[in-house]
C-alpha positions as CSV (number, residue, x, y, z in Angstrom):
1,M,78.7,127.4,100.1
2,N,79.4,130.5,102.2
3,I,82.7,131.9,103.3
4,K,82.6,130.2,106.7
5,H,82.4,126.8,105.0
6,I,85.3,127.6,102.7
7,L,87.4,128.8,105.6
8,F,86.6,125.7,107.6
9,I,87.6,123.5,104.8
10,L,90.8,125.4,104.1
11,F,91.7,125.3,107.8
12,F,91.0,121.7,108.5
13,L,91.8,120.0,105.2
14,P,95.6,119.7,105.9
15,I,94.8,118.0,109.2
16,F,93.1,115.1,107.3
17,T,96.2,114.4,105.2
18,I,98.7,114.5,108.1
19,G,99.7,111.0,109.2
20,Q,99.7,109.4,105.7
21,D,102.5,107.8,103.9
22,N,102.4,108.5,100.1
23,V,104.0,105.7,98.2
24,K,104.8,105.7,94.5
25,F,106.3,102.9,92.6
26,I,107.0,101.9,89.0
27,D,106.4,98.3,88.1
28,G,108.5,96.2,85.8
29,G,106.9,95.3,82.5
30,V,103.1,95.8,82.9
31,T,101.9,96.6,79.5
32,C,98.3,95.5,79.4
33,S,95.2,96.0,81.5
34,S,95.0,92.4,82.5
35,C,98.5,92.6,84.2
36,S,97.6,95.9,85.8
37,N,94.3,94.4,87.1
38,A,96.3,91.5,88.6
39,I,98.5,94.0,90.6
40,Y,95.5,96.1,91.5
41,K,93.6,93.1,92.9
42,S,96.7,92.1,94.9
43,L,97.0,95.6,96.3
44,Q,93.3,95.7,97.2
45,S,93.8,92.7,99.4
46,D,96.0,94.8,101.7
47,K,93.6,96.6,104.0
48,K,96.4,99.0,105.2
49,I,96.3,100.7,101.7
50,L,93.8,103.6,101.8
51,K,94.0,104.6,98.2
52,I,95.3,103.1,95.0
53,E,95.8,105.0,91.7
54,T,97.6,103.7,88.6
55,N,98.8,104.9,85.2
56,L,99.3,102.1,82.7
57,D,101.1,104.4,80.3
58,T,103.9,105.3,82.8
59,Q,103.6,102.1,84.8
60,E,103.3,104.3,87.9
61,W,101.3,103.3,91.0
62,N,100.4,105.8,93.7
63,L,99.3,104.5,97.1
64,E,98.3,106.0,100.4
65,Y,98.9,104.3,103.7
66,K,98.0,105.5,107.3
67,N,101.3,106.8,108.7
68,G,103.5,103.9,110.0
69,D,101.5,101.2,108.1
70,F,103.8,101.0,105.0
71,K,106.3,98.2,105.0
72,I,108.4,97.7,101.8
73,E,108.5,93.9,102.3
74,D,104.7,93.6,102.3
75,L,104.4,95.8,99.1
76,K,107.1,93.8,97.3
77,K,105.5,90.6,98.1
78,L,102.1,91.8,96.8
79,V,103.6,92.8,93.5
80,E,106.0,89.9,93.1
81,D,103.1,87.4,93.8
82,T,101.6,88.7,90.5
83,G,104.8,87.9,88.7
84,F,106.1,91.5,88.5
85,S,108.7,93.6,90.3
86,I,109.1,97.1,91.6
87,Y,111.9,99.0,89.8
88,K,111.6,102.4,91.5
89,L,110.0,103.2,94.8
90,W,109.4,106.6,96.5
91,V,108.0,107.1,100.0
92,N,106.9,110.6,100.8
93,N,108.7,111.8,97.7
94,E,112.0,110.2,98.7
95,L,113.5,107.7,96.3
96,I,114.3,104.6,98.3
97,L,114.6,102.0,95.7
98,N,116.1,102.2,92.2
99,K,116.9,99.0,90.4
100,K,118.8,99.5,87.1
101,T,117.4,97.5,84.2
102,K,119.8,95.6,82.1
103,V,120.5,96.8,78.6
104,K,120.5,94.2,76.0
105,K,123.6,94.2,73.8
């Protein structure tokens, strides 16, 4: 790869990421790969989601949507239909949902 190719990539790469909503959420209680797979399949059914990444250890999900396509109600339904909930939700690094979990006494 020559310098012209590198400069071209560095110049135009930010343009390709403009116009996307980055969504991160923490699910409630997913501890096994079967549960995670159920949520993953549910999320895959939404064609507005461009990219799905998950971390079973931290229960974090990272999604990319085309700018303006993200609707919290749609995401909540997809997750809740699998029997789980969203406890924390960030959109473009801004925390917009933070459910407190009950502490057993």
